C-alpha distance (Angstrom), angle and dihedral (degrees) to the residues before:
residue distance angle dihedral
M1 . . .
T2 3.79 . .
S3 3.77 124.0 .
S4 3.80 88.9 -102.0
A5 3.81 92.2 60.7
P6 3.85 96.6 91.2
T7 3.81 90.3 49.5
L8 3.80 91.2 50.0
T9 3.81 92.2 46.6
R10 3.80 91.3 50.8
A11 3.80 90.6 48.7
L12 3.80 91.0 51.0
G13 3.78 90.4 49.5
A14 3.80 90.6 52.3
I15 3.82 91.4 48.7
A16 3.80 93.3 48.8
A17 3.81 91.3 45.7
A18 3.81 92.3 49.5
A19 3.80 91.2 47.9
S20 3.80 89.7 49.6
G21 3.81 92.6 47.4
I22 3.81 92.1 -118.6
P23 3.85 118.2 145.5
G24 3.79 111.0 -102.0
P25 3.82 127.1 -167.1
A26 3.82 94.0 6.4
R27 3.80 89.1 81.1
P28 3.79 132.4 -4.2
P29 3.81 111.3 -101.6
E30 3.79 117.8 -115.7
P31 3.83 116.8 -102.6
A32 3.80 90.8 -110.8
V33 3.80 89.3 57.3
L34 3.82 99.9 41.1
A35 3.80 117.5 37.7
V36 3.78 136.6 159.8
L37 3.81 104.4 -127.8
A38 3.82 96.9 179.6
E39 3.79 134.5 5.4
R40 3.80 110.9 -179.8
A41 3.78 136.6 136.4
E42 3.80 91.1 -102.9
S43 3.81 97.7 44.3
T44 3.79 144.6 1.7
V45 3.81 119.9 -157.8
V46 3.82 125.6 -171.1
R47 3.79 126.3 -176.6
S48 3.78 128.5 -150.1
G49 3.77 117.9 174.4
G50 3.77 110.8 -48.8
L51 3.80 96.8 -14.3
V52 3.79 137.7 67.5
A53 3.81 129.3 -155.7
K54 3.79 118.1 -147.0
A55 3.80 129.4 -161.9
H56 3.80 107.8 -155.3
A57 3.80 125.5 -145.4
G58 3.78 116.2 -64.7
D59 3.81 92.6 -116.7
T60 3.80 94.4 50.5
D61 3.80 114.6 142.2
S62 3.80 98.0 -123.7
A63 3.82 93.8 -163.7
A64 3.81 92.6 52.7
L65 3.81 90.9 44.5
S66 3.81 89.3 52.4
V67 3.82 89.9 57.9
R68 3.79 91.2 46.3
L69 3.81 91.1 51.7
R70 3.80 92.0 50.5
V71 3.79 89.6 49.9
A72 3.81 91.1 51.3
A73 3.81 89.4 50.6
H74 3.82 93.5 48.1
P75 3.84 117.2 112.5
L76 3.82 90.5 -123.7
L77 3.80 88.3 66.0
D78 3.80 94.0 50.3
G79 3.78 108.7 130.4
I80 3.82 92.7 13.8
L81 3.81 107.5 65.2
L82 3.78 125.4 30.0
P83 3.84 103.6 -113.1
P84 3.80 121.7 -128.0
A85 3.79 121.7 -114.4
A86 3.80 126.4 -131.5
L87 3.77 116.4 -98.2
P88 3.81 114.1 -110.1
G89 3.79 116.4 -104.3
T90 3.80 93.5 23.8
D91 3.77 133.0 100.4
G92 3.81 92.9 -104.8
A93 3.83 95.9 -57.5
L94 3.80 114.2 167.0
S95 3.82 94.8 -156.1
A96 3.78 140.2 20.3
P97 3.83 138.0 177.0
V98 3.81 114.8 -101.5
H99 3.82 121.4 176.5
G100 3.78 90.8 -20.6
R101 3.81 95.2 -49.7
T102 3.80 131.0 100.6
V103 3.81 109.1 -115.4
T104 3.81 129.5 -159.5
V105 3.81 134.4 178.8
W106 3.81 126.1 -136.3
P107 3.79 139.9 176.7
F108 3.79 112.8 -98.2
G109 3.79 115.4 -109.2
R110 3.79 131.0 -174.4
P111 3.84 109.7 -108.7
V112 3.78 128.6 -139.6
D113 3.80 111.8 -78.3
P114 3.83 106.0 -114.7
D115 3.81 90.1 -160.4
A116 3.81 93.4 58.5
P117 3.82 105.3 59.6
D118 3.81 92.6 162.2
S119 3.79 89.8 64.0
A120 3.82 95.1 49.9
P121 3.83 108.0 136.7
W122 3.80 97.7 -124.2
E123 3.80 94.3 149.1
D124 3.81 91.6 49.2
A125 3.80 90.3 49.5
G126 3.80 90.7 51.8
R127 3.80 93.7 48.3
L128 3.82 93.7 46.2
L129 3.79 91.3 50.9
A130 3.81 91.7 48.9
R131 3.81 89.7 52.4
L132 3.81 92.1 46.1
H133 3.80 92.1 50.4
S134 3.81 91.0 49.2
V135 3.81 96.8 54.6
P136 3.83 109.5 118.1
V137 3.80 102.5 -110.2
A138 3.80 94.2 -158.8
A139 3.81 90.2 63.9
L140 3.82 93.9 56.3
P141 3.82 130.5 89.9
G142 3.76 111.1 -92.0
P143 2.83 170.4 7.7
L144 3.80 85.1 -66.9
P145 3.80 114.0 -137.6
P146 3.80 117.8 -130.1
M147 3.77 118.5 -87.0
R148 3.81 105.8 -96.8
G149 3.81 99.7 -138.5
P150 3.82 96.1 107.8
A151 3.80 91.1 44.2
K152 3.80 90.1 54.5
A153 3.80 91.3 48.5
A154 3.81 89.6 53.3
R155 3.79 90.6 48.5
G156 3.79 89.9 52.1
V157 3.80 91.4 55.5
A158 3.82 91.0 44.8
R159 3.79 89.5 52.0
M160 3.81 90.7 53.1
L161 3.80 91.9 50.4
A162 3.81 91.8 46.5
A163 3.80 88.4 54.4
G164 3.81 89.0 57.3
A165 3.80 92.5 -115.7
A166 3.80 106.9 121.0
E167 3.81 97.9 176.4
P168 3.85 105.8 -161.4
A169 3.81 95.8 -146.6
V170 3.79 92.2 52.8
L171 3.80 92.5 48.2
A172 3.80 92.1 46.9
A173 3.80 91.6 51.7
W174 3.81 89.3 45.7
R175 3.80 92.7 52.9
G176 3.81 89.7 52.4
L177 3.80 92.2 62.8
P178 3.81 123.3 93.7
A179 3.79 116.5 -101.8
W180 3.81 94.5 -105.6
A181 3.83 91.8 56.6
R182 3.83 88.2 53.2
D183 3.83 90.0 51.0
E184 3.79 90.1 -113.9
A185 3.82 95.7 116.5
P186 3.82 136.7 24.5
Q187 3.79 116.0 -76.9
P188 3.82 116.0 -104.3
R189 3.80 113.3 -89.3
D190 3.80 96.2 -153.4
G191 3.79 109.6 102.9
A192 3.81 92.6 0.1
A193 3.80 115.7 163.2
L194 3.78 140.7 169.2
C195 3.81 103.2 -71.3
H196 3.79 134.6 -172.5
G197 3.80 93.2 -140.9
D198 3.82 99.1 -155.4
L199 3.79 108.2 45.9
H200 3.80 119.2 174.7
L201 3.80 133.4 129.7
G202 3.81 91.1 -90.5
Q203 3.80 87.0 68.1
L204 3.81 94.0 67.3
V205 3.79 127.6 82.3
R206 3.78 136.3 170.1
H207 3.78 112.1 -116.7
P208 2.94 127.4 -140.5
A209 3.79 87.4 33.2
P210 2.91 134.3 -95.5
L211 3.82 104.4 16.3
G212 3.80 106.7 7.5
P213 3.80 122.0 121.9
W214 3.79 120.3 -71.4
R215 3.80 117.9 -93.4
L216 3.80 133.9 -176.9
I217 3.80 117.4 -114.3
D218 3.83 137.9 -170.0
V219 3.80 114.4 57.5
D220 3.82 96.8 -172.0
D221 3.81 92.0 110.5
L222 3.81 98.6 30.9
G223 3.78 116.6 130.5
L224 3.76 150.5 98.5
G225 3.79 116.2 -39.7
G226 3.77 148.4 103.3
P227 3.82 109.4 -40.6
A228 3.83 90.9 -144.7
W229 3.81 87.3 76.8
D230 3.81 90.2 69.9
L231 3.81 90.8 56.0
A232 3.78 93.3 43.8
R233 3.80 101.5 87.4
P234 3.83 95.2 54.3
A235 3.82 87.7 41.9
M236 3.80 90.5 52.8
W237 3.80 92.1 47.2
F238 3.81 88.8 51.6
A239 3.81 91.4 48.5
A240 3.80 90.2 48.6
G241 3.80 91.8 51.4
L242 3.81 92.2 -113.6
L243 3.81 98.0 111.4
D244 3.78 120.6 60.5
P245 3.83 111.8 -115.3
A246 3.81 89.2 -126.3
D247 3.82 91.1 56.8
W248 3.79 91.5 46.6
G249 3.81 88.1 50.5
R250 3.81 91.5 50.4
F251 3.80 91.9 50.9
L252 3.80 97.1 43.5
G253 3.80 93.5 40.9
A254 3.81 92.7 52.4
Y255 3.79 91.2 47.5
R256 3.80 91.9 51.2
A257 3.80 94.2 43.8
A258 3.81 89.4 53.7
G259 3.81 91.3 53.8
G260 3.78 98.9 -105.5
P261 3.82 110.3 -179.7
A262 3.83 100.1 -148.2
V263 3.82 94.3 85.8
P264 3.83 135.2 19.0
A265 3.80 118.3 -90.1
D266 3.81 89.9 -106.9
G267 3.77 140.9 2.8
D268 3.79 130.3 55.5
P269 3.83 111.1 -19.8
W270 3.80 95.8 -169.7
P271 3.82 99.3 87.9
H272 3.82 85.9 61.6
L273 3.82 96.6 42.2
D274 3.80 100.5 39.1
V275 3.80 102.2 95.8
A276 3.79 95.8 41.8
A277 3.82 92.9 45.0
R278 3.81 90.8 51.1
A279 3.80 90.5 49.0
L280 3.81 91.3 51.5
A281 3.80 90.4 48.9
V282 3.80 89.6 53.9
Q283 3.80 93.3 45.7
T284 3.80 93.7 48.2
A285 3.80 94.0 45.2
A286 3.81 92.9 45.9
I287 3.80 92.2 52.9
A288 3.80 91.0 46.1
V289 3.81 92.0 50.8
A290 3.80 90.9 47.5
K291 3.81 93.2 50.1
A292 3.80 92.4 47.1
A293 3.80 91.4 50.2
Q294 3.79 92.8 48.0
E295 3.81 92.0 47.4
G296 3.82 94.7 43.5
R297 3.80 95.5 -123.3
V298 3.78 141.1 115.0
L299 3.79 122.3 -102.4
D300 3.79 116.6 -86.0
V301 3.80 121.5 -125.1
T302 3.81 95.3 -89.8
E303 3.80 93.6 45.8
Q304 3.79 90.9 48.4
A305 3.81 90.8 51.7
V306 3.80 90.8 56.4
L307 3.79 91.9 46.5
D308 3.81 88.9 50.5
T309 3.80 87.9 53.2
C310 3.81 89.3 55.9
R311 3.80 88.9 51.1
R312 3.80 91.2 53.1
I313 3.81 90.8 47.1
A314 3.79 90.3 52.6
E315 3.81 92.9 45.6
V316 3.80 96.2 53.1
K317 3.82 91.9 41.6
C318 3.79 95.2 -134.2
S319 3.80 115.5 -146.5
S320 3.79 119.4 -97.5
T321 3.81 93.8 -130.2
P322 3.81 131.9 58.2
G323 3.77 116.1 -98.1
E324 3.83 96.3 23.8
G325 3.77 125.0 96.8
P326 3.80 131.9 -4.4
R327 3.76 126.1 -33.0
P328 3.83 120.8 -117.0
V329 3.80 108.8 -69.7
R330 3.79 113.2 -104.4
A331 3.78 118.8 -124.1
R332 3.78 118.3 -115.2
R333 3.78 114.8 -108.8
């Protein structure tokens, strides 16, 4: 963290406390009331009472984020995305610059319990995605920015190279992707929908906490794109042998039953998920390799499984377009 991190964290705490109506400098809030939920280079999140304040990444496109926030607050997204709250002391503004970072305020939601994998809300995730992908884009504030999934995949590879760890299998799998999946060309417009862009179980919370319905959070990558990208991370985990087939079936089955447009209602989904799943395998492996290099350690079991998936992708020379060539090779169990 930079030397400005404590100042930013304190400012976020004051914003969240003011938004929650909790006294600020008069007395320090108790730890249960004020808590740092995340403190990373790309985001810092502080909770006070029933609200959290988030400082977005320093290179955030504030204009694009403004559109994303208005989409999240739109009535068509009610019950799908957690809506932002207005910043205190403003005339209903949904974001503001604070110490060089764009800051937003959100209701607090209870996250998925990482220690209770059997209770993971896979069906809820599938249904929420199907509803998100079915929102009529023309009725939303715009113009919608592109979904940032491919841009994040490219950043993952760049991070690996910057760490001096040019893993051949990752680069070979990366080169096998179409230009749009490498963020080197515009994303296809056919079948484009409103997409989350970074779907994983950490992007779901119960609101109102602790037992309210599940909602999607984090709009930083929200935008127009191919809905298959939002299914790609669970698909990649399944292909890598890291997600139980029953859980994959729960997720995919709920998505299909809710009318999700990314895959047909029945039959083999892989021709439609192939490119995005390969891209997520590359992104995940690249970040894992970069972290291991920076920390001077070997890959852990999960990281190695994703890297092995990239090796299998490179070996079978998967096609660069959906519906052509073999699917990613499944890991042996």
